[in-house]
LOMIMI-650763 format. One record per residue (C-alpha): residue in one letter; z, y, x. Coordinates in steps of 0.2 Angstrom, whole numbers, plus 2048, in hexadecimal, padded with zeros to 3 digits. Layout:
N
PT  type   zz   yy   xx
PT     A    Z    Y    X
...
REM end
This chain:
587
PT  type   zz   yy   xx
PT     M  D17  B26  C0E
PT     A  D22  B32  C05
PT     E  D31  B27  C08
PT     T  D2C  B25  C1B
PT     L  D2B  B38  C1D
PT     A  D3C  B39  C15
PT     D  D44  B2D  C22
PT     E  D4F  B36  C2F
PT     R  D4D  B27  C3A
PT     L  D3B  B2E  C3F
PT     D  D44  B3C  C48
PT     E  D4C  B30  C54
PT     V  D3C  B28  C58
PT     A  D33  B39  C5A
PT     A  D40  B3F  C66
PT     D  D3F  B2F  C70
PT     I  D2C  B31  C71
PT     R  D2E  B43  C77
PT     R  D3B  B3E  C84
PT     L  D31  B2F  C8B
PT     G  D20  B39  C8C
PT     P  D20  B39  C9F
PT     S  D23  B27  CA1
PT     R  D14  B23  C94
PT     V  D09  B2F  C9E
PT     L  D0D  B25  CAE
PT     S  D09  B15  CA5
PT     G  CF8  B1D  C9F
PT     C  CF4  B21  CB1
PT     L  CF7  B0F  CB6
PT     G  CEC  B09  CA8
PT     A  CDE  B15  CAE
PT     T  CE0  B0D  CBF
PT     I  CDD  AFC  CB8
PT     V  CCD  B03  CAF
PT     A  CC7  B0A  CBF
PT     L  CC9  AFA  CC8
PT     G  CC0  AF0  CBB
PT     L  CB4  AFC  CB3
PT     G  CB2  B0B  CBF
PT     Y  CB9  B1C  CC1
PT     R  CAF  B25  CB4
PT     M  CB5  B19  CA7
PT     A  CC6  B1B  CAD
PT     L  CC6  B2E  CAD
PT     A  CBE  B2E  C9B
PT     W  CCC  B23  C94
PT     L  CDA  B2D  C9D
PT     A  CD3  B3D  C96
PT     S  CD4  B36  C84
PT     F  CE5  B2F  C88
PT     L  CEC  B3F  C8E
PT     V  CE5  B48  C7E
PT     A  CEE  B3B  C73
PT     E  CFE  B3E  C7D
PT     G  CFC  B51  C7C
PT     L  CFA  B4F  C69
PT     A  D0A  B44  C69
PT     W  D14  B51  C73
PT     L  D0F  B5F  C67
PT     A  D14  B55  C58
PT     T  D25  B50  C60
PT     R  D2A  B60  C69
PT     D  D36  B66  C5C
PT     F  D3F  B56  C5A
PT     G  D50  B52  C62
PT     K  D56  B64  C61
PT     G  D65  B61  C56
PT     R  D5C  B63  C45
PT     P  D53  B57  C39
PT     G  D40  B57  C39
PT     T  D37  B5E  C2B
PT     R  D2B  B53  C21
PT     R  D1C  B5C  C29
PT     E  D22  B59  C3A
PT     R  D25  B46  C36
PT     A  D14  B45  C2F
PT     A  D0C  B4D  C3F
PT     F  D16  B40  C4A
PT     V  D10  B31  C40
PT     L  CFE  B37  C41
PT     A  D00  B3B  C53
PT     A  D05  B29  C56
PT     I  CF4  B23  C51
PT     P  CE9  B2A  C5F
PT     V  CF6  B24  C6C
PT     N  CF6  B12  C66
PT     G  CE3  B13  C64
PT     S  CE0  B19  C76
PT     W  CEA  B09  C7C
PT     A  CE0  AFE  C71
PT     A  CD0  B06  C77
PT     L  CD5  B03  C89
PT     A  CD6  AF0  C85
PT     T  CC6  AF1  C7C
PT     L  CBD  AF8  C8B
PT     L  CC4  AEB  C96
PT     W  CBF  ADD  C8A
PT     M  CAD  AE3  C86
PT     H  CA8  AEA  C97
PT     G  CB1  AE0  CA4
PT     S  CB1  ACE  CAA
PT     D  CB9  AC0  CA2
PT     R  CC8  AC2  CAD
PT     L  CCB  AD4  CA6
PT     K  CCC  ACD  C95
PT     I  CDD  AC7  C9B
PT     A  CE2  AD9  C9E
PT     A  CDB  ADE  C8D
PT     V  CE6  AD1  C85
PT     A  CF5  AD6  C8F
PT     I  CF3  AE8  C89
PT     W  CF2  AE3  C77
PT     C  D01  AD8  C79
PT     G  D0A  AE6  C81
PT     Q  D07  AF1  C72
PT     L  D0F  AE4  C67
PT     V  D1E  AE3  C72
PT     F  D1F  AF6  C72
PT     T  D1F  AF6  C5F
PT     Q  D30  AEC  C5F
PT     Q  D38  AFD  C62
PT     Y  D34  B02  C51
PT     R  D3E  AF4  C49
PT     H  D4B  B00  C42
PT     Q  D3E  B0C  C3C
PT     P  D33  B0E  C2C
PT     L  D26  B00  C29
PT     A  D18  B0D  C2A
PT     L  D1B  B11  C3C
PT     L  D1C  AFE  C40
PT     I  D0B  AFB  C38
PT     I  D03  B0A  C41
PT     S  D09  B04  C52
PT     A  D05  AF1  C4F
PT     L  CF5  AF2  C45
PT     A  CE8  AF6  C53
PT     P  CEE  AE8  C5F
PT     V  CF0  ADB  C51
PT     V  CDE  ADE  C4B
PT     C  CD7  ADE  C5D
PT     L  CE0  ACE  C61
PT     I  CD7  AC6  C52
PT     V  CC6  ACE  C53
PT     F  CC2  ACD  C65
PT     P  CC6  ABA  C68
PT     F  CBD  AB5  C59
PT     F  CAE  AC0  C59
PT     F  CAC  AC6  C6B
PT     L  CB0  AB6  C74
PT     A  CA2  AAB  C77
PT     G  CA3  A98  C75
PT     S  CA9  A8B  C69
PT     D  CB0  A7E  C75
PT     P  CC2  A78  C73
PT     L  CC8  A82  C81
PT     T  CC1  A92  C79
PT     Q  CC8  A8D  C68
PT     A  CD9  A8A  C70
PT     T  CD8  A9B  C78
PT     R  CD4  AA4  C67
PT     W  CE2  A9B  C5D
PT     S  CEF  A9D  C6B
PT     L  CEC  AB0  C69
PT     V  CEE  AAE  C56
PT     L  CFE  AA4  C59
PT     L  D04  AB2  C65
PT     I  D01  ABF  C57
PT     G  D0A  AB4  C4A
PT     V  D19  AB1  C56
PT     T  D1A  AC4  C5A
PT     L  D19  AC9  C48
PT     N  D26  ABC  C43
PT     V  D32  AC3  C51
PT     A  D2E  AD4  C4C
PT     L  D33  AD0  C3A
PT     R  D43  AC7  C3F
PT     N  D47  AD6  C4A
PT     R  D44  AE2  C3C
PT     A  D4F  AD8  C30
PT     A  D5D  AD7  C3D
PT     A  D5B  AEA  C40
PT     R  D5C  AED  C2E
PT     R  D6C  AE3  C2D
PT     M  D73  AED  C3C
PT     D  D6E  AFD  C34
PT     E  D77  AF8  C24
PT     L  D87  AF4  C2F
PT     T  D85  B04  C38
PT     R  D84  B0E  C28
PT     G  D93  B04  C21
PT     L  D9D  B08  C31
PT     R  D98  B1A  C30
PT     D  D9E  B1B  C1E
PT     E  DAE  B12  C22
PT     R  DB1  B1F  C30
PT     E  DAE  B2D  C25
PT     R  DBA  B26  C18
PT     A  DC7  B23  C26
PT     L  DC4  B35  C2C
PT     E  DC5  B3C  C1A
PT     A  DD5  B32  C17
PT     A  DDD  B38  C28
PT     R  DD8  B4A  C23
PT     A  DE0  B47  C12
PT     K  DEF  B40  C1A
PT     S  DF1  B4F  C26
PT     T  DEF  B5B  C17
PT     F  DFC  B51  C0D
PT     I  E08  B51  C1B
PT     A  E06  B64  C1F
PT     V  E08  B68  C0C
PT     T  E17  B5D  C0A
PT     S  E1F  B63  C19
PT     H  E1D  B75  C13
PT     E  E23  B72  C01
PT     L  E32  B68  C06
PT     R  E38  B74  C14
PT     T  E38  B83  C07
PT     P  E45  B7B  BFB
PT     M  E4E  B73  C0A
PT     N  E50  B84  C11
PT     G  E59  B89  C01
PT     L  E64  B7A  C01
PT     L  E6A  B7A  C13
PT     G  E6B  B8D  C14
PT     M  E77  B8E  C05
PT     A  E80  B7F  C0C
PT     H  E83  B88  C1D
PT     A  E88  B98  C13
PT     L  E95  B8E  C09
PT     E  E9B  B86  C19
PT     R  EA0  B97  C20
PT     S  EA9  B9C  C10
PT     N  EBB  B98  C0B
PT     L  EBC  B86  C06
PT     D  ECA  B7A  C03
PT     P  EC9  B6A  C0E
PT     T  EC0  B5F  C00
PT     Q  EB3  B6D  BFD
PT     R  EB0  B6F  C10
PT     Q  EAD  B5C  C11
PT     Q  EA1  B5C  C03
PT     V  E97  B6A  C0A
PT     E  E97  B62  C1B
PT     L  E90  B52  C13
PT     M  E83  B5D  C0A
PT     I  E7D  B64  C1B
PT     K  E7D  B53  C23
PT     S  E73  B4C  C15
PT     G  E67  B5A  C16
PT     D  E65  B58  C29
PT     S  E62  B45  C26
PT     L  E54  B4A  C1A
PT     M  E4C  B56  C26
PT     Q  E4D  B49  C34
PT     L  E44  B3D  C29
PT     L  E37  B4A  C25
PT     N  E35  B4E  C38
PT     D  E33  B3B  C3B
PT     V  E25  B3A  C2F
PT     L  E1D  B49  C37
PT     D  E20  B41  C48
PT     L  E18  B31  C43
PT     S  E08  B39  C3C
PT     R  E07  B43  C4C
PT     V  E09  B34  C57
PT     E  DFC  B2A  C4D
PT     A  DF0  B39  C4F
PT     G  DF4  B3A  C62
PT     K  DF9  B4C  C5F
PT     V  E0A  B4B  C67
PT     E  E0A  B58  C75
PT     L  E15  B54  C85
PT     V  E1D  B63  C8E
PT     P  E23  B5C  C9F
PT     E  E2F  B66  CA9
PT     A  E3C  B63  CB7
PT     I  E4A  B59  CAF
PT     D  E5A  B50  CB4
PT     P  E5A  B3F  CAC
PT     R  E6D  B3E  CAE
PT     A  E6F  B4E  CA4
PT     I  E64  B49  C96
PT     V  E6D  B38  C94
PT     G  E7E  B41  C95
PT     D  E79  B4D  C87
PT     V  E74  B3E  C7C
PT     V  E84  B35  C80
PT     D  E8F  B44  C7D
PT     A  E86  B47  C6C
PT     W  E8A  B36  C66
PT     R  E9B  B33  C6E
PT     D  EA5  B39  C5F
PT     A  E9B  B2E  C53
PT     A  E9E  B1F  C5E
PT     E  EB1  B23  C60
PT     A  EB3  B24  C4D
PT     K  EAD  B12  C4C
PT     G  EB8  B0D  C5B
PT     L  EA9  B0A  C66
PT     S  EA8  B0E  C79
PT     L  E98  B18  C7D
PT     F  E95  B1B  C8F
PT     A  E86  B1D  C9C
PT     R  E83  B16  CAD
PT     F  E76  B1B  CBA
PT     D  E6F  B12  CC9
PT     I  E6F  B1B  CDA
PT     E  E5C  B1A  CDA
PT     V  E5A  B25  CCB
PT     P  E52  B36  CD2
PT     A  E5C  B46  CCF
PT     W  E4D  B4F  CC8
PT     V  E3C  B49  CC0
PT     R  E2E  B51  CB7
PT     A  E2E  B4B  CA5
PT     D  E2F  B51  C93
PT     P  E42  B53  C8F
PT     L  E3F  B55  C7C
PT     R  E36  B45  C7A
PT     I  E42  B3B  C85
PT     R  E51  B42  C7C
PT     Q  E49  B3E  C6C
PT     V  E46  B2C  C70
PT     L  E58  B2A  C78
PT     T  E60  B32  C69
PT     N  E58  B26  C5E
PT     L  E5D  B17  C68
PT     V  E6F  B1C  C6A
PT     S  E71  B21  C58
PT     N  E6A  B10  C53
PT     A  E76  B07  C5F
PT     V  E85  B11  C58
PT     K  E80  B0E  C46
PT     F  E7D  AFB  C48
PT     T  E8C  AF7  C53
PT     A  E9C  AF3  C4A
PT     Q  EA7  AF0  C5A
PT     G  EA5  AEF  C6D
PT     H  E9B  AFC  C76
PT     V  E8A  B05  C78
PT     R  E84  B07  C8A
PT     V  E76  B12  C91
PT     S  E70  B0C  CA2
PT     V  E63  B16  CAC
PT     S  E5A  B0E  CBB
PT     A  E4A  B13  CC5
PT     E  E3E  B0B  CD1
PT     P  E2F  B13  CDA
PT     V  E1E  B0F  CD4
PT     G  E0C  B14  CD9
PT     D  E07  B1D  CE9
PT     P  E17  B21  CF3
PT     R  E10  B32  CF6
PT     D  E11  B36  CE4
PT     D  E23  B32  CE4
PT     E  E22  B2B  CD2
PT     H  E2F  B21  CCA
PT     L  E30  B15  CBC
PT     I  E41  B1A  CB3
PT     R  E49  B0E  CA7
PT     F  E55  B14  C9A
PT     M  E5E  B04  C93
PT     V  E68  B06  C83
PT     C  E72  AF7  C80
PT     D  E7F  AF3  C72
PT     T  E8B  AE5  C6C
PT     G  E85  AE5  C5A
PT     P  E7C  AD8  C50
PT     G  E6C  AD9  C5A
PT     V  E5A  AD6  C54
PT     P  E54  AC5  C4F
PT     P  E46  ABE  C5A
PT     E  E3A  ABD  C4C
PT     A  E3D  AD0  C48
PT     A  E3C  AD6  C5A
PT     D  E2A  ADC  C58
PT     R  E2C  AE2  C46
PT     V  E39  AEF  C4A
PT     F  E2C  AFA  C52
PT     D  E21  AFA  C43
PT     S  E22  B0A  C38
PT     F  E2D  B09  C28
PT     T  E33  AF8  C2E
PT     Q  E45  AF2  C32
PT     A  E4A  AE1  C39
PT     D  E52  ADC  C28
PT     E  E51  AE3  C16
PT     T  E64  AE3  C15
PT     I  E64  AEF  C24
PT     S  E5D  AFE  C1B
PT     R  E69  AFB  C0D
PT     G  E78  AF9  C18
PT     Y  E74  B06  C25
PT     G  E66  B11  C1E
PT     G  E57  B17  C27
PT     A  E45  B17  C24
PT     G  E3F  B0D  C33
PT     L  E35  B1A  C3B
PT     G  E40  B1E  C4B
PT     L  E3B  B0F  C56
PT     A  E28  B10  C51
PT     I  E28  B23  C56
PT     S  E33  B1F  C66
PT     R  E27  B12  C6C
PT     S  E18  B1D  C6A
PT     L  E20  B2B  C73
PT     A  E26  B1F  C81
PT     R  E14  B1A  C83
PT     Q  E0E  B2C  C84
PT     L  E1B  B2F  C91
PT     G  E12  B22  C9C
PT     G  E1E  B14  C98
PT     D  E24  B09  C89
PT     L  E32  B04  C7E
PT     V  E37  AF2  C7D
PT     L  E45  AE8  C76
PT     R  E4F  ADB  C80
PT     P  E5D  AD0  C7B
PT     G  E6E  AD7  C7F
PT     S  E7A  ACE  C8B
PT     G  E87  ACE  C7E
PT     G  E7C  AC9  C6F
PT     G  E78  ADB  C6A
PT     A  E67  AE4  C6D
PT     C  E61  AEC  C7C
PT     F  E53  AF9  C7B
PT     V  E4A  AFE  C8B
PT     L  E41  B0F  C8C
PT     S  E36  B10  C9C
PT     I  E2D  B20  CA1
PT     R  E23  B25  CB1
PT     A  E28  B35  CB9
PT     A  E26  B3D  CCA
PT     T  E35  B44  CD3
PT     V  E35  B57  CD5
PT     Q  E40  B64  CDD
PT     P  E4E  B6B  CD2
PT     P  E49  B7B  CC9
PT     V  E4F  B8C  CCE
PT     A  E5F  B90  CC4
PT     L  E5B  B9D  CB7
PT     Q  E67  BAC  CB4
PT     P  E71  BAA  CA4
PT     E  E6C  BB6  C97
PT     P  E78  BC4  C93
PT     E  E82  BC0  C83
PT     V  E7F  BCC  C75
PT     E  E8F  BD2  C6C
PT     D  E90  BCE  C5A
PT     E  E93  BE0  C56
PT     A  E81  BE4  C5A
PT     L  E7C  BDB  C4A
PT     D  E84  BEA  C40
PT     Q  E76  BF5  C47
PT     I  E67  BEA  C43
PT     H  E5C  BEE  C35
PT     V  E51  BDF  C30
PT     L  E42  BDE  C24
PT     M  E3E  BCE  C1C
PT     A  E2D  BCA  C13
PT     E  E30  BBA  C09
PT     D  E2A  BB6  BF7
PT     N  E36  BA8  BF4
PT     A  E46  BAE  BEB
PT     I  E50  BA0  BF1
PT     N  E4B  BA3  C03
PT     Q  E4F  BB5  C01
PT     L  E60  BB1  BFB
PT     V  E63  BA4  C0A
PT     V  E5E  BB1  C17
PT     R  E69  BBF  C0F
PT     T  E77  BB3  C0E
PT     M  E75  BAF  C21
PT     L  E73  BC1  C27
PT     E  E7D  BCD  C1C
PT     P  E8E  BC5  C20
PT     A  E8A  BC7  C32
PT     G  E87  BDA  C2F
PT     V  E74  BDA  C30
PT     A  E6C  BE7  C24
PT     L  E5E  BDD  C1C
PT     T  E50  BE4  C11
PT     V  E46  BD7  C07
PT     V  E34  BD9  C01
PT     E  E28  BCD  BF8
PT     N  E19  BCD  C03
PT     G  E10  BD4  C12
PT     Q  E09  BE3  C09
PT     E  E1B  BE8  C03
PT     A  E21  BE6  C15
PT     L  E14  BF2  C1C
PT     E  E19  BFF  C0F
PT     A  E2B  BFC  C13
PT     M  E28  BFF  C26
PT     S  E1E  C0E  C23
PT     R  E2D  C16  C1A
PT     R  E3B  C12  C26
PT     R  E3E  C09  C37
PT     Y  E44  BF7  C39
PT     D  E4A  BEE  C48
PT     C  E42  BDD  C44
PT     V  E37  BD5  C37
PT     L  E39  BC3  C30
PT     M  E27  BBF  C29
PT     D  E23  BB0  C1E
PT     I  E11  BAA  C20
PT     N  E0B  BA5  C0F
PT     M  E0E  BB3  C03
PT     P  E04  BBB  BF4
PT     V  DFB  BCB  BF5
PT     M  DFC  BCB  C09
PT     D  E00  BBD  C14
PT     G  E0B  BBE  C23
PT     I  DFD  BBC  C30
PT     T  DF3  BCB  C28
PT     A  E03  BD5  C28
PT     L  E06  BD1  C3A
PT     E  DF4  BD7  C3E
PT     A  DF7  BE7  C35
PT     I  E08  BEA  C3F
PT     R  E00  BE6  C50
PT     A  DF2  BF2  C4B
PT     G  DFF  C00  C49
PT     R  DFC  C03  C36
PT     A  E0F  C01  C32
PT     G  E17  C0B  C40
PT     D  E1C  C03  C51
PT     P  E0F  BF5  C55
PT     A  E1C  BED  C61
PT     L  E28  BEA  C53
PT     P  E30  BD9  C55
PT     V  E29  BCD  C48
PT     I  E30  BBB  C46
PT     A  E26  BAE  C3C
PT     L  E33  BA6  C30
PT     T  E28  B99  C27
PT     A  E28  B87  C20
PT     S  E18  B83  C2B
PT     A  E20  B77  C38
PT     M  E12  B6C  C3C
PT     A  E0D  B68  C4F
PT     G  E06  B77  C57
PT     D  E0C  B83  C4A
PT     R  E19  B8C  C55
PT     E  E0C  B8E  C63
PT     R  DFF  B94  C56
PT     F  E0A  BA2  C4F
PT     L  E10  BA8  C60
PT     G  DFE  BA9  C65
PT     M  DFA  BB4  C56
PT     G  E07  BC1  C5C
PT     F  E17  BBC  C54
PT     D  E26  BBF  C5F
PT     D  E2F  BAF  C5A
PT     Y  E2E  BA1  C4E
PT     L  E3B  B99  C43
PT     G  E37  B8A  C38
PT     K  E3F  B87  C27
PT     P  E4C  B81  C24
PT     V  E54  B8D  C30
PT     R  E66  B8D  C36
PT     P  E71  B9D  C36
PT     A  E74  B9C  C49
PT     D  E61  B9A  C4C
PT     L  E5D  BA8  C41
PT     I  E69  BB4  C48
PT     T  E65  BAF  C5A
PT     A  E53  BB2  C57
PT     I  E56  BC3  C50
PT     L  E61  BC8  C5F
PT     R  E55  BC2  C6B
PT     A  E47  BCC  C63
PT     V  E51  BDC  C61
PT     N  E59  BDC  C72
PT     P  E4D  BD5  C7F
PT     D  E52  BD6  C91
PT     P  E46  BD7  C99
PT     P  E3B  BDE  C8C
PT     D  E30  BCF  C8C
PT     E  E3E  BC2  C8B
PT     G  E3D  BC0  C78
PT     R  E2B  BBB  C79
PT     Q  E2E  BAF  C88
PT     A  E3C  BA7  C7F
PT     A  E31  BA4  C70
REM end
């Protein structure tokens, strides 16, 4: 009994009993009608009163179940005890019909006892004690009454008695088999729950690992790329300049690989957020082609684009993700093609309801390279996989780009497939669904800020990493910015209380006081002007970090590693807003 009361499955049964109370009362009223027809209204009302008392006790015992908390041992014990009078009342009804009615009412009595046995099947998942309490009364009645309260010893009467015994045996056998099957199902369910918990825990560990890895890699990469950019602006001979440019390209490649891994994790988790807006497909393709034209010409390749006249002038889609996929496809085509050309073709056809003016737009990137073997056509879209092991040695790459591109294409409402090229090369087809829209209203160009304005800017930076301090100092001081560096948020508040600054560069993770706490103090007016522009300069660059920091009250967000041009632009935008809210809107 102690084990039974500790079983949480009782809570589920008790909640069902409470929920199904009205239907059981209706069944009791029908049973009272049967008694009234066979035994008279007085007997029926007496039984109905006893039944309603039993149901009232059951309601009192189950009223606290199903409210989002586990039942106590006392509550479970009350429920088990309350089940006895309910079952006893139905067994008593059948007894009345057997003992005081005609022979034909004995059939009704047997039907009620059999119904009780059928009802006990719902407890096949539950503790054995509850099953015994529900089945004991009808089983005893089906044995006792046919053998001791059924007159006659003729073969017909004997057949009736033993047929009821057979009924009991079959019912109990089915109940035991159902119970065994239910136990196996419970074990499988528990196993699935355990597997699900392990999978969720693994996913959480993976997300934590990726976030920590991203943060820890971006901090030293900020130092490497920052100093490389500083060297690039210094007086170098041609050989040294070429070496520095190689350093920057290698660092950018490493950051691209890191971003690809982060993108893959976001795609797998379904956390890629699309930001649709009015875009010109021709302009996006033109930008991608222009970006890779020099690389193609350096290899002697012809890179060009073609557009069908059916392509809409403006559609609503996510330009960043389309450009990301096209850039990956064009870069692969240029990388793997030794001679010939790379062609980007764009076509469109209407789909869906004509009133929606929706189109299926296809971007085809075809080359005259070696192509993809038919047996590897599907494998190229797998993560960390390339068509041939020799490809990674000959051309490099981690095999993430196509996997990410296909996932992004499907989130854009289309797909990314591989088709054989007409000239023996490869032809990747990106398709997206997009509705045509009106061209956006042209924005007024932002007024240019003269570089001389940098000489008047005083910037405070809160950063605990010495390398990052040196990187930012190397970027800003040659441009004329007066930079003051402190180690943490508390020192930043003290510095702002002593003098006025035009802008604050705030790291997030710092000892003594972190950047978020320092921002809250600034906005509360505890360090001077509460509207002082504060830019988050952090290695936290996971999905949603930018929006999260801007929502906290930062005026802008820069992820490490930061480029000199991006840093100076952000400072100018924060210090010289025009109109005053422009900096925050630009962020």
